[in-house]
ROVO-572876 format. One record per residue (C-alpha): residue in one letter; residue number from 1; x negated, y negated, z negated. Coordinates in pm, whole numbers, plus 50000, padded with zeros to 5 digits. Layout:
<recs>
resn | resi | u | v | w
a | NUM | X | Y | Z;
...
</recs>
This chain:
<recs>
resn | resi | u | v | w
m | 1 | 12472 | 10184 | 85469;
k | 2 | 12637 | 10169 | 85810;
l | 3 | 12797 | 09842 | 85920;
i | 4 | 13016 | 09739 | 86209;
h | 5 | 12978 | 09368 | 86278;
l | 6 | 13259 | 09172 | 86445;
s | 7 | 13333 | 08801 | 86472;
d | 8 | 13528 | 08533 | 86657;
l | 9 | 13845 | 08725 | 86731;
h | 10 | 14025 | 08394 | 86796;
l | 11 | 14363 | 08564 | 86768;
g | 12 | 14638 | 08363 | 86934;
k | 13 | 14403 | 08198 | 87184;
r | 14 | 14529 | 08059 | 87513;
l | 15 | 14324 | 07978 | 87824;
s | 16 | 14482 | 07740 | 88071;
e | 17 | 14849 | 07836 | 88055;
f | 18 | 14774 | 08202 | 87985;
s | 19 | 14828 | 08369 | 87648;
l | 20 | 14559 | 08624 | 87563;
m | 21 | 14766 | 08807 | 87301;
e | 22 | 14813 | 09117 | 87516;
d | 23 | 14440 | 09129 | 87592;
q | 24 | 14357 | 09086 | 87224;
e | 25 | 14592 | 09365 | 87118;
f | 26 | 14426 | 09590 | 87376;
v | 27 | 14069 | 09518 | 87260;
l | 28 | 14163 | 09550 | 86890;
r | 29 | 14293 | 09900 | 86964;
e | 30 | 13960 | 09974 | 87134;
i | 31 | 13769 | 09842 | 86832;
y | 32 | 13983 | 10054 | 86601;
s | 33 | 13893 | 10359 | 86810;
i | 34 | 13522 | 10276 | 86780;
i | 35 | 13555 | 10235 | 86403;
s | 36 | 13733 | 10570 | 86382;
d | 37 | 13449 | 10736 | 86576;
e | 38 | 13161 | 10559 | 86397;
k | 39 | 13300 | 10596 | 86042;
p | 40 | 13113 | 10293 | 85901;
d | 41 | 13082 | 10216 | 85533;
i | 42 | 13153 | 09848 | 85598;
v | 43 | 13335 | 09645 | 85864;
i | 44 | 13243 | 09276 | 85885;
i | 45 | 13445 | 08999 | 86051;
a | 46 | 13224 | 08692 | 86047;
g | 47 | 13477 | 08414 | 86087;
d | 48 | 13719 | 08261 | 86338;
v | 49 | 13979 | 08528 | 86282;
y | 50 | 14232 | 08291 | 86438;
d | 51 | 14202 | 08030 | 86709;
k | 52 | 14385 | 07767 | 86504;
a | 53 | 14392 | 07668 | 86140;
v | 54 | 14769 | 07723 | 86147;
p | 55 | 14800 | 08043 | 86351;
s | 56 | 15117 | 08165 | 86515;
a | 57 | 15332 | 08428 | 86346;
e | 58 | 15238 | 08670 | 86625;
a | 59 | 14865 | 08619 | 86563;
v | 60 | 14906 | 08674 | 86187;
k | 61 | 15106 | 08991 | 86248;
m | 62 | 14840 | 09118 | 86489;
f | 63 | 14563 | 09066 | 86235;
d | 64 | 14770 | 09221 | 85956;
t | 65 | 14820 | 09534 | 86165;
f | 66 | 14451 | 09551 | 86261;
l | 67 | 14329 | 09493 | 85906;
t | 68 | 14562 | 09758 | 85767;
k | 69 | 14452 | 10017 | 86022;
i | 70 | 14076 | 09964 | 85991;
s | 71 | 14095 | 09965 | 85610;
e | 72 | 14208 | 10325 | 85641;
r | 73 | 13891 | 10412 | 85835;
t | 74 | 13624 | 10243 | 85623;
g | 75 | 13542 | 10187 | 85258;
h | 76 | 13516 | 09808 | 85271;
v | 77 | 13619 | 09525 | 85502;
f | 78 | 13461 | 09181 | 85461;
v | 79 | 13624 | 08877 | 85623;
i | 80 | 13506 | 08516 | 85603;
s | 81 | 13668 | 08200 | 85736;
g | 82 | 13518 | 08020 | 86035;
n | 83 | 13548 | 07663 | 86158;
h | 84 | 13871 | 07748 | 86344;
d | 85 | 14029 | 07905 | 86037;
s | 86 | 14197 | 07756 | 85734;
a | 87 | 13978 | 07868 | 85444;
e | 88 | 14280 | 07858 | 85213;
r | 89 | 14488 | 08081 | 85439;
i | 90 | 14208 | 08335 | 85482;
a | 91 | 14159 | 08340 | 85102;
f | 92 | 14528 | 08404 | 85029;
g | 93 | 14580 | 08727 | 84838;
s | 94 | 14207 | 08798 | 84820;
h | 95 | 14210 | 08916 | 84457;
i | 96 | 14487 | 09166 | 84521;
m | 97 | 14339 | 09294 | 84847;
e | 98 | 13995 | 09338 | 84693;
k | 99 | 14134 | 09631 | 84495;
s | 100 | 14191 | 09805 | 84830;
g | 101 | 13839 | 09733 | 84956;
i | 102 | 13943 | 09431 | 85165;
h | 103 | 13726 | 09133 | 85071;
m | 104 | 13849 | 08794 | 85198;
s | 105 | 13615 | 08500 | 85142;
p | 106 | 13744 | 08254 | 84886;
v | 107 | 13742 | 07880 | 84949;
y | 108 | 13385 | 07763 | 84889;
s | 109 | 13346 | 07651 | 84527;
g | 110 | 12970 | 07619 | 84487;
s | 111 | 12927 | 07970 | 84351;
i | 112 | 12918 | 08293 | 84552;
a | 113 | 12892 | 08625 | 84370;
p | 114 | 12802 | 08931 | 84578;
a | 115 | 13008 | 09240 | 84624;
v | 116 | 12780 | 09513 | 84489;
l | 117 | 12808 | 09852 | 84660;
n | 118 | 12606 | 10168 | 84606;
d | 119 | 12471 | 10444 | 84827;
e | 120 | 12192 | 10702 | 84804;
y | 121 | 11931 | 10422 | 84829;
g | 122 | 12070 | 10219 | 84538;
e | 123 | 12253 | 09888 | 84512;
f | 124 | 12359 | 09702 | 84825;
c | 125 | 12473 | 09340 | 84787;
v | 126 | 12705 | 09161 | 85030;
y | 127 | 12729 | 08781 | 85016;
m | 128 | 13014 | 08602 | 85196;
l | 129 | 12946 | 08241 | 85297;
p | 130 | 13246 | 08085 | 85474;
f | 131 | 13188 | 07805 | 85724;
v | 132 | 13054 | 07504 | 85535;
k | 133 | 12966 | 07146 | 85620;
p | 134 | 12732 | 06916 | 85427;
v | 135 | 13028 | 06736 | 85269;
t | 136 | 13165 | 07072 | 85149;
v | 137 | 12848 | 07169 | 84965;
r | 138 | 12757 | 06818 | 84848;
r | 139 | 13079 | 06808 | 84644;
f | 140 | 12943 | 07080 | 84414;
f | 141 | 12577 | 06974 | 84410;
p | 142 | 12582 | 06595 | 84376;
e | 143 | 12218 | 06589 | 84263;
a | 144 | 12092 | 06779 | 84568;
e | 145 | 11963 | 06601 | 84877;
i | 146 | 12202 | 06729 | 85143;
n | 147 | 12171 | 06535 | 85468;
s | 148 | 12211 | 06811 | 85725;
y | 149 | 12376 | 07146 | 85787;
t | 150 | 12043 | 07316 | 85711;
d | 151 | 12030 | 07139 | 85374;
a | 152 | 12389 | 07247 | 85303;
v | 153 | 12335 | 07614 | 85382;
n | 154 | 11997 | 07618 | 85208;
t | 155 | 12155 | 07475 | 84893;
a | 156 | 12445 | 07721 | 84907;
v | 157 | 12208 | 08016 | 84952;
d | 158 | 11970 | 07902 | 84677;
a | 159 | 12266 | 07882 | 84438;
m | 160 | 12340 | 08251 | 84500;
n | 161 | 12022 | 08346 | 84310;
a | 162 | 11997 | 08664 | 84515;
d | 163 | 11759 | 08933 | 84396;
f | 164 | 11561 | 08999 | 84713;
s | 165 | 11398 | 09307 | 84567;
k | 166 | 11733 | 09470 | 84640;
r | 167 | 11900 | 09517 | 84977;
n | 168 | 12107 | 09209 | 85058;
i | 169 | 12313 | 09102 | 85357;
i | 170 | 12489 | 08771 | 85413;
i | 171 | 12791 | 08700 | 85631;
a | 172 | 12797 | 08343 | 85764;
h | 173 | 12959 | 08134 | 86033;
q | 174 | 12714 | 07866 | 86142;
f | 175 | 12515 | 07758 | 86449;
v | 176 | 12160 | 07882 | 86392;
t | 177 | 11894 | 07688 | 86578;
g | 178 | 11780 | 07869 | 86891;
a | 179 | 12106 | 08050 | 86964;
v | 180 | 12225 | 08040 | 87326;
k | 181 | 12567 | 07881 | 87355;
s | 182 | 12850 | 07926 | 87605;
d | 183 | 13129 | 07687 | 87702;
s | 184 | 13389 | 07826 | 87464;
e | 185 | 13228 | 07728 | 87133;
e | 186 | 13290 | 07405 | 86945;
v | 187 | 12943 | 07280 | 86858;
s | 188 | 12814 | 06926 | 86838;
v | 189 | 12640 | 06741 | 87117;
g | 190 | 12273 | 06724 | 87028;
g | 191 | 12290 | 07000 | 86771;
l | 192 | 12384 | 06801 | 86461;
d | 193 | 12537 | 07119 | 86315;
n | 194 | 12223 | 07328 | 86364;
v | 195 | 12106 | 07546 | 86075;
d | 196 | 11740 | 07650 | 86075;
s | 197 | 11696 | 08024 | 86039;
f | 198 | 11467 | 07990 | 85736;
a | 199 | 11781 | 07918 | 85531;
f | 200 | 11849 | 08293 | 85552;
d | 201 | 11499 | 08412 | 85460;
g | 202 | 11497 | 08718 | 85239;
f | 203 | 11819 | 08881 | 85360;
d | 204 | 11794 | 09224 | 85517;
y | 205 | 12069 | 09142 | 85766;
v | 206 | 12244 | 08817 | 85855;
a | 207 | 12583 | 08889 | 86015;
l | 208 | 12671 | 08572 | 86201;
g | 209 | 12977 | 08434 | 86372;
h | 210 | 13040 | 08111 | 86568;
i | 211 | 12833 | 08170 | 86883;
h | 212 | 13021 | 08375 | 87140;
s | 213 | 12727 | 08537 | 87320;
p | 214 | 12586 | 08854 | 87157;
q | 215 | 12223 | 08790 | 87060;
n | 216 | 11954 | 08805 | 86795;
v | 217 | 11804 | 08474 | 86682;
g | 218 | 11435 | 08487 | 86603;
s | 219 | 11446 | 08845 | 86476;
e | 220 | 11678 | 09143 | 86493;
r | 221 | 11789 | 09087 | 86132;
i | 222 | 11966 | 08759 | 86233;
r | 223 | 12245 | 08862 | 86465;
y | 224 | 12545 | 08718 | 86648;
c | 225 | 12768 | 09004 | 86761;
g | 226 | 12963 | 08775 | 86997;
t | 227 | 13331 | 08771 | 87081;
p | 228 | 13518 | 09090 | 87171;
l | 229 | 13659 | 08916 | 87480;
k | 230 | 13529 | 08658 | 87726;
y | 231 | 13671 | 08320 | 87634;
s | 232 | 13518 | 08106 | 87909;
f | 233 | 13395 | 08161 | 88262;
s | 234 | 13041 | 08085 | 88144;
e | 235 | 13065 | 08430 | 87979;
a | 236 | 13176 | 08606 | 88299;
s | 237 | 12849 | 08797 | 88339;
q | 238 | 12828 | 08907 | 87974;
e | 239 | 12900 | 09255 | 87846;
k | 240 | 13102 | 09229 | 87527;
s | 241 | 13035 | 09481 | 87254;
v | 242 | 13057 | 09583 | 86891;
t | 243 | 12733 | 09567 | 86691;
v | 244 | 12649 | 09868 | 86473;
a | 245 | 12381 | 09815 | 86208;
e | 246 | 12234 | 10076 | 85975;
i | 247 | 12031 | 09988 | 85665;
r | 248 | 11874 | 10267 | 85465;
e | 249 | 11588 | 10189 | 85227;
k | 250 | 11475 | 09830 | 85169;
g | 251 | 11318 | 09688 | 85485;
s | 252 | 11478 | 09932 | 85728;
l | 253 | 11723 | 09812 | 85993;
s | 254 | 11844 | 09969 | 86315;
l | 255 | 12081 | 09797 | 86557;
r | 256 | 12277 | 09919 | 86856;
t | 257 | 12584 | 09809 | 87045;
v | 258 | 12897 | 09987 | 87167;
p | 259 | 13038 | 09822 | 87482;
l | 260 | 13397 | 09700 | 87503;
s | 261 | 13611 | 09723 | 87816;
p | 262 | 13883 | 09456 | 87840;
k | 263 | 14231 | 09503 | 87978;
r | 264 | 14149 | 09224 | 88224;
d | 265 | 13800 | 09108 | 88311;
m | 266 | 13704 | 08745 | 88368;
r | 267 | 13539 | 08679 | 88704;
v | 268 | 13423 | 08396 | 88929;
l | 269 | 13491 | 08425 | 89304;
r | 270 | 13312 | 08195 | 89546;
g | 271 | 13344 | 08143 | 89920;
s | 272 | 13581 | 08020 | 90186;
f | 273 | 13953 | 08065 | 90125;
d | 274 | 13978 | 08338 | 90389;
h | 275 | 13680 | 08519 | 90241;
v | 276 | 13811 | 08505 | 89884;
i | 277 | 14153 | 08651 | 89976;
s | 278 | 14008 | 08913 | 90211;
k | 279 | 14048 | 09282 | 90132;
e | 280 | 13670 | 09308 | 90119;
v | 281 | 13658 | 09076 | 89817;
s | 282 | 13991 | 09159 | 89652;
g | 283 | 13903 | 09527 | 89658;
q | 284 | 13584 | 09478 | 89452;
g | 285 | 13766 | 09450 | 89119;
s | 286 | 14110 | 09443 | 88968;
t | 287 | 14329 | 09172 | 89120;
d | 288 | 14487 | 09130 | 88773;
d | 289 | 14159 | 08996 | 88630;
y | 290 | 14135 | 08635 | 88512;
i | 291 | 13978 | 08448 | 88802;
h | 292 | 13803 | 08117 | 88857;
v | 293 | 13780 | 08038 | 89228;
i | 294 | 13518 | 07813 | 89387;
l | 295 | 13618 | 07732 | 89746;
t | 296 | 13350 | 07619 | 89988;
d | 297 | 13586 | 07502 | 90264;
e | 298 | 13509 | 07148 | 90378;
e | 299 | 13882 | 07066 | 90397;
e | 300 | 14121 | 07121 | 90108;
i | 301 | 14349 | 07421 | 90156;
p | 302 | 14721 | 07333 | 90134;
e | 303 | 14889 | 07494 | 89831;
a | 304 | 14567 | 07681 | 89760;
m | 305 | 14650 | 07782 | 89402;
g | 306 | 14991 | 07926 | 89490;
r | 307 | 14851 | 08115 | 89787;
l | 308 | 14559 | 08251 | 89582;
r | 309 | 14803 | 08380 | 89319;
t | 310 | 14979 | 08596 | 89577;
v | 311 | 14657 | 08801 | 89574;
y | 312 | 14523 | 08725 | 89226;
p | 313 | 14821 | 08653 | 88996;
n | 314 | 14594 | 08547 | 88707;
v | 315 | 14390 | 08278 | 88879;
m | 316 | 14315 | 08034 | 88597;
s | 317 | 14129 | 07756 | 88773;
l | 318 | 14017 | 07633 | 89111;
e | 319 | 13744 | 07398 | 89227;
y | 320 | 13576 | 07302 | 89552;
d | 321 | 13206 | 07303 | 89627;
n | 322 | 13148 | 07123 | 89958;
r | 323 | 12974 | 06814 | 90093;
r | 324 | 13234 | 06579 | 89948;
t | 325 | 13233 | 06723 | 89594;
r | 326 | 12855 | 06750 | 89589;
s | 327 | 12829 | 06383 | 89690;
v | 328 | 13058 | 06281 | 89407;
h | 329 | 12875 | 06504 | 89163;
d | 330 | 12538 | 06364 | 89260;
s | 331 | 12660 | 06012 | 89186;
l | 332 | 12746 | 06102 | 88828;
e | 333 | 12502 | 06131 | 88542;
t | 334 | 12727 | 06313 | 88299;
a | 335 | 12535 | 06636 | 88331;
e | 336 | 12220 | 06460 | 88219;
a | 337 | 12408 | 06299 | 87932;
d | 338 | 12531 | 06638 | 87810;
s | 339 | 12176 | 06741 | 87735;
k | 340 | 12097 | 06433 | 87524;
q | 341 | 12156 | 06379 | 87156;
p | 342 | 12416 | 06118 | 87050;
l | 343 | 12146 | 05901 | 86896;
e | 344 | 11947 | 05904 | 87220;
l | 345 | 12256 | 05802 | 87419;
f | 346 | 12327 | 05516 | 87179;
e | 347 | 11967 | 05397 | 87200;
e | 348 | 11994 | 05382 | 87580;
f | 349 | 12326 | 05197 | 87558;
y | 350 | 12186 | 04947 | 87308;
a | 351 | 11878 | 04881 | 87522;
a | 352 | 12089 | 04832 | 87835;
a | 353 | 12329 | 04593 | 87658;
n | 354 | 12067 | 04390 | 87468;
s | 355 | 11752 | 04419 | 87683;
t | 356 | 11560 | 04532 | 87378;
e | 357 | 11518 | 04845 | 87170;
m | 358 | 11673 | 04905 | 86829;
s | 359 | 11469 | 04824 | 86522;
p | 360 | 11367 | 05109 | 86286;
q | 361 | 11636 | 04994 | 86041;
q | 362 | 11904 | 04998 | 86311;
h | 363 | 11781 | 05337 | 86429;
e | 364 | 11814 | 05487 | 86079;
y | 365 | 12157 | 05327 | 86023;
i | 366 | 12300 | 05465 | 86348;
r | 367 | 12147 | 05808 | 86282;
s | 368 | 12314 | 05834 | 85941;
l | 369 | 12643 | 05699 | 86080;
i | 370 | 12650 | 05957 | 86361;
e | 371 | 12582 | 06240 | 86117;
k | 372 | 12858 | 06116 | 85885;
i | 373 | 13112 | 06091 | 86168;
w | 374 | 13028 | 06438 | 86300;
e | 375 | 13042 | 06586 | 85953;
e | 376 | 13393 | 06447 | 85897;
e | 377 | 13524 | 06545 | 86240;
a | 378 | 13367 | 06892 | 86265;
</recs>
């Protein structure tokens, strides 16, 4: 069984004041070409089809066109909803489309039946788990002890009653512990939405969405394919790709990637204003790329953004790195705070305000309160 694994299309996304629709149309055509060449049995889209729960008409039309075209080049397409999607909107028309080999994940109801396919090696089961939170799963398993995202996913997977003597894959959209994040994902401070990888034990391949950097987590069978485009400047050095997985007999798995070339790259340029706009620098890549500029001039450059855009029309952001900004930065402790868990930050605040540490009872109360708030807001 040959799979093409995609995720996190984020159709309709904007960065700064720039719409990425043209870039997304371009890369979807490239993906369609790869699918036509690879001739996979299955195409997977592991969540975050859209960038918003209520997508624009243009984004819906773009996905409709893409879905229609790729369904003509493969036997089955599997799509689940991510945290950016409306599960109800993704599920719309799923029963009708399933007859055409397009499988849209239903709204989570506590029971997930696999799509059972067959090839020369026997049955091949595909489980679709849309993005879930503890409150989502707890509603259907009131007797279960579900206090974390790991508990939620573990409960949902256990309820599948998968026969692991067969070949099974699962499509999910969660933050698996150990994955390397970038700046464009929405994940909790301190990792309250982490899911331990053991929740997916037994599956021959775990096709993940949610994390935008392509990577395996713990083993090659647990895989984030990443976004098809760069969605933050923290991803500027990444090579985006399509993941191709092949599963033959039980226990076999081979992975490879096919690189994607965007219409416009995303780059960071650093140096003095004169250096950045020089022909030496501007000639090193396309001037139409999306650019973040870091100026090292000690004095601010008048009308810097407008002047930069005469050379690089798609400059998205500008910052300075000089003695003044470094002095201000050094006086702040926000960077340190970003690496701490919410509970740890509250403990420090409580100790500073009361000159004493929280009691064990207070500690447990605040921990449960933070988890409840994050669960409701996520």
